[in-house]
N, CA, C and O of each residue as an XYZ file, in Angstrom:
412
protein
N      21.248    -13.615      7.598
C      22.637    -13.640      7.179
C      23.531    -13.515      8.397
O      23.358    -12.606      9.209
N      24.479    -14.417      8.526
C      25.418    -14.364      9.639
C      26.678    -13.630      9.213
O      27.457    -14.129      8.401
N      26.870    -12.443      9.766
C      28.065    -11.653      9.496
C      28.821    -11.487     10.798
O      28.229    -11.474     11.877
N      30.114    -11.363     10.688
C      30.945    -11.047     11.837
C      30.609     -9.622     12.288
O      30.355     -8.750     11.456
N      30.608     -9.385     13.610
C      30.243     -8.054     14.108
C      31.158     -6.966     13.560
O      30.711     -5.846     13.311
N      32.431     -7.287     13.372
C      33.375     -6.293     12.851
C      33.110     -5.981     11.382
O      33.520     -4.924     10.903
N      32.437     -6.871     10.655
C      32.145     -6.638      9.240
C      30.915     -5.763      9.034
O      30.705     -5.243      7.938
N      30.102     -5.594     10.067
C      28.871     -4.809      9.936
C      29.180     -3.323      9.871
O      28.648     -2.622      9.010
N      30.036     -2.825     10.769
C      30.401     -1.401     10.782
C      31.600     -1.213      9.868
O      32.678     -1.735     10.150
N      31.430     -0.480      8.785
C      32.519     -0.288      7.830
C      33.426      0.870      8.218
O      34.649      0.744      8.177
N      32.824      2.010      8.597
C      33.633      3.169      9.004
C      32.728      4.172      9.700
O      31.529      4.228      9.428
N      33.302      4.966     10.599
C      32.506      6.047     11.190
C      32.391      7.198     10.200
O      33.287      7.420      9.385
N      31.289      7.923     10.276
C      31.094      9.090      9.422
C      31.383     10.335     10.250
O      30.689     10.617     11.227
N      32.404     11.071      9.854
C      32.808     12.267     10.587
C      32.635     13.466      9.667
O      33.484     13.749      8.822
N      31.516     14.166      9.848
C      31.234     15.383      9.098
C      30.778     16.439     10.104
O      30.605     16.146     11.287
N      30.588     17.657      9.629
C      30.087     18.703     10.526
C      28.718     18.327     11.078
O      28.430     18.553     12.253
N      27.883     17.756     10.227
C      26.537     17.393     10.647
C      26.558     16.270     11.686
O      25.831     16.344     12.677
N      27.373     15.236     11.481
C      27.418     14.139     12.452
C      28.086     14.564     13.751
O      27.739     14.054     14.817
N      29.027     15.477     13.683
C      29.645     15.977     14.923
C      28.625     16.794     15.716
O      28.629     16.758     16.947
N      27.757     17.526     15.026
C      26.686     18.248     15.699
C      25.702     17.298     16.363
O      25.246     17.553     17.478
N      25.371     16.200     15.680
C      24.495     15.180     16.275
C      25.122     14.594     17.535
O      24.435     14.353     18.527
N      26.418     14.370     17.486
C      27.119     13.789     18.631
C      27.062     14.730     19.829
O      26.846     14.292     20.959
N      27.254     16.003     19.585
C      27.293     16.974     20.683
C      25.910     17.289     21.246
O      25.759     17.433     22.459
N      24.903     17.397     20.389
C      23.592     17.827     20.862
C      22.665     16.679     21.247
O      21.907     16.798     22.210
N      22.712     15.558     20.504
C      21.745     14.481     20.724
C      22.372     13.158     21.149
O      21.658     12.167     21.298
N      23.696     13.116     21.350
C      24.411     11.901     21.744
C      24.183     10.782     20.720
O      23.878      9.645     21.081
N      24.337     11.131     19.432
C      24.180     10.170     18.351
C      25.460     10.120     17.536
O      26.150     11.128     17.386
N      25.774      8.941     17.009
C      26.941      8.769     16.147
C      26.490      8.088     14.861
O      25.483      7.381     14.853
N      27.235      8.299     13.769
C      26.851      7.758     12.470
C      27.960      6.861     11.934
O      29.147      7.134     12.109
N      27.539      5.783     11.277
C      28.463      4.829     10.682
C      28.001      4.480      9.283
O      26.803      4.479      9.000
N      28.962      4.180      8.395
C      28.626      3.493      7.159
C      28.600      2.017      7.514
O      29.541      1.506      8.121
N      27.531      1.333      7.142
C      27.367     -0.066      7.517
C      27.234     -0.942      6.271
O      27.013     -0.446      5.166
N      27.370     -2.232      6.469
C      27.230     -3.209      5.384
C      25.837     -3.066      4.768
O      24.863     -2.897      5.502
N      25.720     -3.131      3.439
C      24.417     -2.907      2.793
C      23.315     -3.873      3.222
O      22.138     -3.523      3.139
N      23.657     -5.061      3.672
C      22.619     -6.008      4.069
C      22.403     -6.053      5.583
O      21.640     -6.887      6.070
N      23.064     -5.165      6.332
C      22.912     -5.137      7.789
C      21.551     -4.554      8.166
O      21.014     -3.700      7.460
N      20.995     -5.029      9.295
C      19.739     -4.476      9.784
C      19.973     -3.788     11.129
O      21.090     -3.795     11.647
N      18.920     -3.196     11.693
C      19.049     -2.416     12.922
C      19.543     -3.262     14.093
O      20.360     -2.803     14.891
N      19.056     -4.476     14.195
C      19.444     -5.344     15.310
C      20.928     -5.685     15.234
O      21.619     -5.671     16.253
N      21.421     -5.991     14.040
C      22.831     -6.306     13.873
C      23.710     -5.097     14.183
O      24.762     -5.238     14.806
N      23.284     -3.915     13.754
C      24.058     -2.701     14.027
C      24.093     -2.433     15.534
O      25.145     -2.095     16.075
N      22.963     -2.578     16.210
C      22.895     -2.370     17.657
C      23.859     -3.308     18.380
O      24.631     -2.871     19.233
N      23.815     -4.595     18.040
C      24.690     -5.583     18.686
C      26.159     -5.300     18.414
O      26.997     -5.451     19.303
N      26.479     -4.886     17.177
C      27.870     -4.601     16.817
C      28.405     -3.417     17.610
O      29.515     -3.482     18.140
N      27.630     -2.331     17.701
C      28.091     -1.140     18.428
C      28.218     -1.455     19.923
O      29.204     -1.071     20.552
N      27.231     -2.148     20.493
C      27.266     -2.457     21.925
C      28.437     -3.369     22.279
O      29.063     -3.185     23.323
N      28.741     -4.342     21.434
C      29.825     -5.265     21.772
C      31.208     -4.698     21.456
O      32.147     -4.911     22.224
N      31.349     -3.980     20.338
C      32.667     -3.460     19.962
C      33.090     -2.260     20.801
O      34.274     -2.105     21.100
N      32.138     -1.409     21.184
C      32.483     -0.180     21.902
C      32.053     -0.193     23.366
O      32.343      0.748     24.105
N      31.359     -1.260     23.794
C      30.921     -1.420     25.189
C      30.106     -0.219     25.671
O      30.404      0.373     26.708
N      29.084      0.125     24.909
C      28.157      1.203     25.256
C      26.736      0.664     25.147
O      26.516     -0.401     24.571
N      25.775      1.395     25.698
C      24.368      1.026     25.634
C      23.711      1.835     24.525
O      23.792      3.063     24.521
N      23.063      1.157     23.586
C      22.392      1.792     22.453
C      20.899      1.835     22.737
O      20.309      0.819     23.104
N      20.277      3.014     22.570
C      18.841      3.136     22.798
C      18.042      3.153     21.506
O      16.830      2.938     21.539
N      18.682      3.402     20.364
C      17.952      3.414     19.103
C      18.883      3.447     17.911
O      20.017      3.915     18.003
N      18.386      2.940     16.779
C      19.156      2.932     15.531
C      18.234      3.370     14.400
O      17.115      2.872     14.277
N      18.702      4.296     13.582
C      17.981      4.700     12.373
C      18.856      4.346     11.180
O      20.069      4.552     11.209
N      18.237      3.813     10.130
C      18.982      3.377      8.956
C      18.540      4.185      7.733
O      17.362      4.509      7.587
N      19.501      4.506      6.857
C      19.210      5.232      5.630
C      19.948      4.572      4.477
O      21.115      4.205      4.612
N      19.278      4.422      3.352
C      19.935      3.999      2.120
C      20.312      5.259      1.357
O      19.448      6.073      1.029
N      21.610      5.423      1.072
C      22.107      6.610      0.394
C      22.433      6.227     -1.055
O      23.233      5.324     -1.297
N      21.817      6.909     -2.000
C      22.078      6.625     -3.407
C      23.378      7.298     -3.838
O      23.658      8.432     -3.449
N      24.168      6.591     -4.642
C      25.411      7.137     -5.160
C      25.153      8.255     -6.149
O      24.181      8.223     -6.904
N      26.029      9.239     -6.137
C      25.861     10.380     -7.030
C      26.365     10.046     -8.435
O      27.263      9.222     -8.610
N      25.769     10.701     -9.422
C      26.243     10.564    -10.790
C      27.420     11.517    -10.963
O      27.313     12.701    -10.642
N      28.537     11.008    -11.466
C      29.746     11.808    -11.649
C      30.260     11.651    -13.070
O      30.001     10.649    -13.737
N      30.988     12.653    -13.513
C      31.577     12.622    -14.845
C      33.045     12.218    -14.714
O      33.782     12.756    -13.887
N      33.452     11.258    -15.549
C      34.841     10.830    -15.620
C      35.326     11.127    -17.036
O      35.227     10.286    -17.930
N      35.850     12.330    -17.223
C      36.233     12.754    -18.556
C      34.982     12.962    -19.398
O      34.098     13.736    -19.029
N      34.910     12.268    -20.532
C      33.762     12.411    -21.416
C      32.639     11.441    -21.041
O      31.538     11.533    -21.584
N      32.900     10.533    -20.138
C      31.919      9.503    -19.769
C      31.222      9.849    -18.460
O      31.783     10.510    -17.585
N      29.978      9.381    -18.353
C      29.259      9.521    -17.105
C      29.418      8.238    -16.304
O      29.343      7.137    -16.850
N      29.638      8.392    -15.011
C      29.752      7.245    -14.123
C      28.864      7.466    -12.913
O      28.144      8.460    -12.815
N      28.932      6.529    -12.011
C      28.078      6.620    -10.841
C      28.823      6.046     -9.646
O      29.441      4.985     -9.736
N      28.759      6.756     -8.530
C      29.322      6.221     -7.288
C      28.394      5.147     -6.742
O      27.210      5.112     -7.077
N      28.929      4.279     -5.907
C      28.128      3.164     -5.410
C      27.110      3.635     -4.370
O      27.325      4.630     -3.679
N      25.999      2.902     -4.274
C      25.012      3.136     -3.231
C      25.567      2.586     -1.922
O      26.349      1.635     -1.932
N      25.168      3.178     -0.790
C      25.663      2.702      0.499
C      24.613      2.914      1.572
O      23.606      3.586      1.348
N      24.852      2.342      2.728
C      23.886      2.402      3.815
C      24.508      3.099      5.018
O      25.658      2.851      5.381
N      23.706      3.989      5.631
C      24.146      4.762      6.794
C      23.298      4.366      7.988
O      22.097      4.129      7.857
N      23.937      4.293      9.172
C      23.214      4.022     10.416
C      23.514      5.148     11.390
O      24.675      5.491     11.610
N      22.467      5.725     11.973
C      22.614      6.729     13.022
C      22.221      6.052     14.325
O      21.086      5.605     14.492
N      23.175      5.982     15.246
C      23.007      5.225     16.487
C      22.851      6.195     17.644
O      23.696      7.067     17.847
N      21.756      6.042     18.414
C      21.504      6.889     19.574
C      22.031      6.164     20.805
O      21.596      5.055     21.117
N      22.974      6.801     21.506
C      23.570      6.198     22.696
C      22.783      6.589     23.937
O      22.124      7.628     23.967
N      22.858      5.746     24.960
C      22.172      6.009     26.220
C      22.771      7.242     26.889
O      23.904      7.630     26.603
N      21.999      7.849     27.780
C      22.436      9.045     28.512
C      23.736      8.750     29.267
O      23.830      7.748     29.976
N      24.729      9.617     29.114
C      26.001      9.464     29.805
C      27.005      8.585     29.076
O      28.146      8.470     29.524
N      26.622      7.961     27.970
C      27.517      7.107     27.190
C      28.165      7.931     26.083
O      27.574      8.888     25.583
N      29.373      7.556     25.709
C      30.031      8.197     24.575
C      31.034      7.220     23.978
O      31.422      6.243     24.619
N      31.448      7.493     22.750
C      32.456      6.669     22.088
C      33.787      7.396     22.123
O      33.865      8.563     21.741
N      34.833      6.723     22.574
C      36.158      7.315     22.606
C      36.696      7.544     21.202
O      37.617      8.335     21.002
N      36.121      6.856     20.243
C      36.529      6.982     18.854
C      36.413      8.422     18.367
O      37.207      8.860     17.535
N      35.429      9.163     18.877
C      35.162     10.521     18.402
C      35.727     11.607     19.305
O      35.635     12.786     18.962
N      36.302     11.257     20.433
C      36.821     12.274     21.351
C      38.031     12.967     20.728
O      38.922     12.305     20.196
N      38.060     14.287     20.791
C      39.184     15.063     20.291
C      39.145     15.319     18.793
O      40.062     15.950     18.267
N      38.124     14.857     18.088
C      38.064     15.045     16.647
C      37.820     16.504     16.279
O      38.399     16.997     15.311
N      36.980     17.199     17.027
C      36.652     18.586     16.705
C      37.854     19.500     16.953
O      38.042     20.478     16.229
N      38.656     19.200     17.951
C      39.788     20.054     18.280
C      40.921     19.918     17.277
O      41.676     20.870     17.079
N      41.064     18.754     16.632
C      42.169     18.536     15.704
C      42.077     19.414     14.463
O      43.105     19.831     13.928
N      40.879     19.698     14.001
C      40.703     20.462     12.776
C      41.052     21.924     12.913
O      41.304     22.578     11.901
N      41.081     22.473     14.123
C      41.300     23.886     14.319
C      42.746     24.317     14.430
O      43.015     25.495     14.667
N      43.684     23.402     14.265
C      45.106     23.756     14.458
C      45.709     24.445     13.283
O      46.889     24.795     13.311
């Protein structure tokens, strides 16, 4: 499947757990297109952010069952990619995120 590189990465995942990964293991997490594979994610991150990627791990996340009033519904399934950056590389996208929450 030919997708535009900008269509592969949907959004960065910014949680306490992903911020810990960024600080300790130099890894960042993204929600990615459901049909994207590791090679496409690697190329998208390297070209869009101009960094060197050493590894990509992919996870399929099942949507949770939620109640909407008297009815049961379900959130959509989605795909997560954890990208390991080369030593000394970082994404400017995440710089200053931890400091903003403490104000």
